[in-house]
C-alpha positions in Angstrom: 103.0 127.9 88.1 104.4 131.4 88.5 104.6 132.5 92.1 106.5 131.8 95.2 106.5 129.8 98.5 104.6 131.3 101.4 105.6 129.9 104.9 102.7 130.7 107.3 103.5 130.4 111.0 107.1 131.2 110.1 107.8 132.8 113.5 107.0 129.6 115.5 109.6 127.1 116.5 109.2 124.8 113.5 108.4 127.6 111.1 111.7 129.4 111.9 113.7 126.2 111.3 111.9 125.7 107.9 112.4 129.4 106.9 116.1 129.2 107.6 116.4 126.0 105.6 114.5 127.5 102.7 116.9 130.4 102.7 119.9 128.0 102.7 118.3 126.1 99.8 117.9 129.3 97.7 114.1 129.3 97.5 112.2 132.4 96.9 109.7 132.7 99.7 107.7 135.0 102.0 107.4 134.6 105.7 103.9 135.1 107.1 101.9 135.0 110.3 99.6 137.0 112.6 102.1 139.0 114.6 103.4 141.9 112.6 106.4 142.7 114.7 107.6 139.1 114.9 107.1 138.5 111.1 108.9 141.8 110.3 111.8 140.8 112.5 112.2 137.4 110.8 111.8 138.9 107.3 114.6 141.4 108.1 116.8 138.7 109.5 116.4 136.5 106.4 116.2 139.3 103.8 112.8 138.1 102.4 109.3 139.6 102.0 106.8 139.6 104.9 103.0 139.1 105.0 100.8 139.6 108.0 97.2 138.3 108.0 94.9 136.2 110.2 93.5 132.8 109.0 90.1 133.5 110.6 89.2 136.3 108.3 88.3 134.8 104.9 88.8 138.1 102.9 92.2 138.8 104.5 93.3 135.2 104.1 92.5 135.2 100.4 94.4 138.5 100.0 97.3 137.1 101.9 97.7 134.1 99.6 97.7 136.3 96.4 100.7 135.4 94.3 101.6 132.3 96.3 102.2 129.1 94.3 102.8 127.0 97.4 101.7 127.5 101.0 103.6 125.7 103.7 101.5 125.9 106.9 103.5 125.6 110.1 100.9 127.2 112.3 99.4 124.8 114.8 97.3 123.6 116.3 96.3 122.4 112.9 92.8 121.7 114.1 92.3 125.5 113.9 94.4 126.5 110.9 94.4 123.6 108.4 90.8 123.6 107.2 90.5 127.3 106.4 93.9 127.4 104.8 93.2 124.4 102.6 89.9 125.8 101.5 91.6 129.1 100.6 94.3 127.3 98.7 91.9 125.4 96.6 90.0 128.6 95.8 93.2 130.5 95.0 95.0 127.7 93.1 97.9 127.5 95.6 99.3 124.0 96.5 99.2 123.2 100.2 101.7 121.6 102.5 101.9 121.5 106.3 103.7 119.8 109.2 100.8 118.2 111.0 100.6 114.9 112.7 96.9 115.3 113.6 94.6 112.6 112.1 91.7 115.0 111.6 93.8 117.2 109.3 94.6 114.3 107.0 91.0 113.2 107.0 89.8 116.7 106.1 92.4 116.9 103.3 91.2 113.6 101.9 87.6 114.8 102.0 88.6 117.9 100.0 90.5 115.8 97.4 88.0 116.0 94.6 87.7 119.7 94.8 91.5 120.0 94.9 91.8 117.8 91.8 89.3 119.9 89.9 91.2 123.0 90.8 94.6 121.5 89.9 95.8 121.9 93.4 97.8 119.4 95.5 97.0 119.0 99.2 99.8 117.3 101.0 99.6 117.6 104.7 102.3 115.9 106.9 105.4 117.0 105.0 107.5 116.6 108.1 108.7 113.7 110.2 105.2 112.4 110.6 104.3 111.2 108.0 107.1 111.3 105.4 109.3 108.5 106.9 106.4 106.2 107.9 104.5 106.8 104.6 107.6 106.1 102.4 108.3 103.0 104.6 104.8 101.7 104.3 104.9 102.0 100.5 108.3 100.3 100.4 107.3 97.4 102.6 103.9 96.9 100.8 105.9 96.4 97.6 107.7 93.5 99.2 104.6 91.2 99.0 102.3 90.3 96.2 98.9 91.0 97.8 99.3 93.2 100.9 96.4 92.7 103.2 97.4 94.1 106.6 99.8 96.9 107.5 101.1 97.7 111.0 103.1 101.0 111.4 105.1 101.8 114.5 106.6 105.2 115.4 109.6 105.4 117.6 110.3 109.1 118.0 113.5 108.9 120.0 116.4 106.4 120.1 119.5 107.6 121.9 120.8 108.9 125.2 118.4 108.8 128.2 115.8 111.5 127.4 115.4 112.3 131.1 119.0 113.4 131.2 119.4 114.7 127.6 116.4 117.0 127.8 116.8 118.1 131.4 115.0 121.4 131.9 113.1 121.2 128.7 111.3 118.8 126.3 112.2 117.1 123.1 109.0 118.6 121.6 108.2 122.3 120.9 105.4 124.0 122.8 103.5 124.1 119.5 103.8 120.3 118.9 102.7 119.6 122.4 99.6 121.8 121.9 98.8 120.3 118.5 99.2 116.7 119.6 97.5 116.9 122.9 94.2 115.7 121.6 95.4 112.7 119.6 94.6 110.2 122.3 91.1 111.6 122.6 90.2 110.1 119.2 90.1 106.6 120.7 91.4 103.3 119.3 91.0 104.1 115.6 92.1 101.6 112.9 91.3 101.0 109.3 89.5 97.7 108.7 88.4 96.5 105.3 89.1 100.0 104.0 87.0 101.8 106.5 88.0 103.8 109.6 86.5 102.1 112.7 87.0 102.3 116.5 88.1 99.3 118.6 86.7 99.0 122.1 90.1 99.9 123.6 93.7 100.3 122.4 95.7 97.2 121.6 99.4 96.5 121.8 101.7 94.9 119.4 105.4 93.9 119.2 107.1 95.7 116.3 110.8 95.6 115.3 112.4 99.0 114.9 115.8 97.4 114.2 116.7 96.3 117.7 114.3 93.4 118.1 110.6 93.3 119.0 109.4 96.2 121.1 106.1 96.8 122.8 104.0 99.4 121.1 100.5 100.8 121.8 97.8 101.7 119.3 97.6 105.4 118.5 95.3 107.2 116.0 97.8 108.9 113.7 97.5 110.3 110.2 99.1 107.2 108.7 95.6 105.7 108.8 94.8 108.1 106.0 98.1 108.5 104.2 99.1 104.8 104.2 95.7 104.0 102.7 96.3 106.6 100.0 99.9 105.4 99.2 99.4 101.6 99.5 95.7 100.7 99.2 96.2 98.1 102.0 92.7 97.7 103.5 93.7 96.9 107.1 96.0 99.4 108.8 97.0 100.0 112.4 99.4 102.6 113.8 101.4 102.2 117.0 103.7 104.2 119.2 106.7 102.5 120.8 106.2 102.7 124.5 109.1 100.7 125.9 111.0 103.8 127.2 109.4 106.5 129.1 109.7 110.1 127.7 109.6 113.2 129.9 106.1 114.2 130.8 105.4 117.8 129.9 104.0 120.1 132.6 100.3 121.2 132.4 101.5 124.8 131.8 103.6 124.7 128.6 104.7 128.3 129.0 107.3 127.1 131.6 109.1 125.1 128.9 111.6 126.5 126.4 110.1 127.2 123.0 111.6 123.9 121.8 114.8 121.8 121.9 118.1 123.5 121.4 120.2 122.9 118.3 122.4 120.6 120.4 119.3 118.7 121.7 117.9 118.4 118.1 121.1 116.6 117.1 120.7 114.0 119.9 119.7 110.4 119.0 117.7 109.2 116.0 114.1 108.6 115.1 112.7 105.3 113.7 109.6 103.8 112.3 108.7 100.2 111.7 106.4 98.6 109.2 105.0 95.0 109.1 103.0 93.9 106.0 101.1 90.6 105.9 100.2 89.2 102.5 96.9 87.4 101.9 98.8 84.2 101.8 100.3 84.8 105.2 103.8 86.0 104.0 105.1 88.7 106.3 107.5 91.5 105.3 109.2 93.8 107.9 111.2 96.9 107.4 112.3 99.9 109.4 113.4 103.4 108.6 116.1 105.4 110.5 116.2 109.2 110.3 117.4 112.3 112.0 115.1 113.2 114.9 111.8 115.0 114.2 112.6 118.7 113.8 115.9 118.1 112.0 114.1 115.8 109.5 111.1 118.1 109.2 113.3 121.1 108.4 114.8 119.2 105.5 111.8 117.3 104.2 109.4 120.2 104.0 111.8 122.4 102.0 112.6 119.5 99.7 108.9 118.8 99.0 108.3 122.6 98.6 111.1 122.8 96.1 109.7 120.0 94.0 106.2 121.6 94.0 107.7 124.9 92.9 109.4 123.1 90.1 106.1 121.7 88.9 106.7 118.2 90.3 103.3 117.4 91.8 100.0 115.5 91.5 96.7 117.4 92.0 94.3 116.3 94.6 94.9 114.9 98.1 98.3 113.2 98.2 100.5 111.5 100.7 104.3 111.9 100.4 104.7 108.5 98.9 101.6 108.7 96.6 103.1 111.9 95.2 106.8 111.0 95.1 107.1 107.3 95.8 109.1 105.8 98.7 112.2 106.9 96.9 111.5 110.4 98.3 113.1 109.3 101.5 116.5 108.9 99.9 116.6 112.6 99.1 116.3 113.5 102.8 119.8 113.7 104.3 121.0 110.6 106.3 117.7 108.7 106.1 117.5 105.0 105.1 115.2 102.0 105.0 116.4 98.6 106.0 114.6 95.3 105.3 114.5 92.7 108.1 
């Protein structure tokens, strides 16, 4: 497809990281957003075109996407931006990527899958840390048994120096991430049972091995309930968050925080995910993935996936990272690896 990459929300914390990486990778792209002065300043800094338009106005949105082959949406909260942007992409024929971790965004993309397929458009939300590592890990681990029946995924966002000390005066998350992810717990104890999303009476806990032995993890309604279903077809899926080590609690007023971790803080520690797949005969396979921490990984993975799509390497319809590119995708993201237990 002729055209270029459009990075929307490029002046936000994650958007700027992605834009700088896209420049380093030699991609042709436009930076876009709602705030004219900020977008113009970033465009001048990078020497790339700028586009300014709101998502809420359908006419302006469609005009803003003109000429874009791929849209990478980094503007959260995605509960506000993803639905109109995806609809506009399907109408305009632009492929859609984003950096969400919000379950509802994945569920909406799945519901729009048939329309996207008919339009020849790929919808691939979650091109960052969640869900690329966990989705590739799920697909890899499911291949290790003959008839995978149950899948447990665990997310361990930080493994390294004491976060209370390492992130003194700030947070390991950007303000945008905290705003986007604040409502995840309000969804309740969602799981996939016999192929259907259902709600348990209350969250459960599980012991999952992230490479250092079993660690207590609590049920959390993440997008993997949708993406792992797409990539593996395993009918019973639960997603957990490792809770053995307390992370800094953000203040109620996010404005008092820095925009996000510094470059030095982004380099601290590692992130991991765990997968446990049980076969219908009771055989259990366990694997974990080790990656750079979230923003560093997201900066690399989003641009790698955008590059592939620009080169015509894609599958129309709703896709997860692993359904589009297989678990082998992970090996192309710097310093990331899967280990079987």
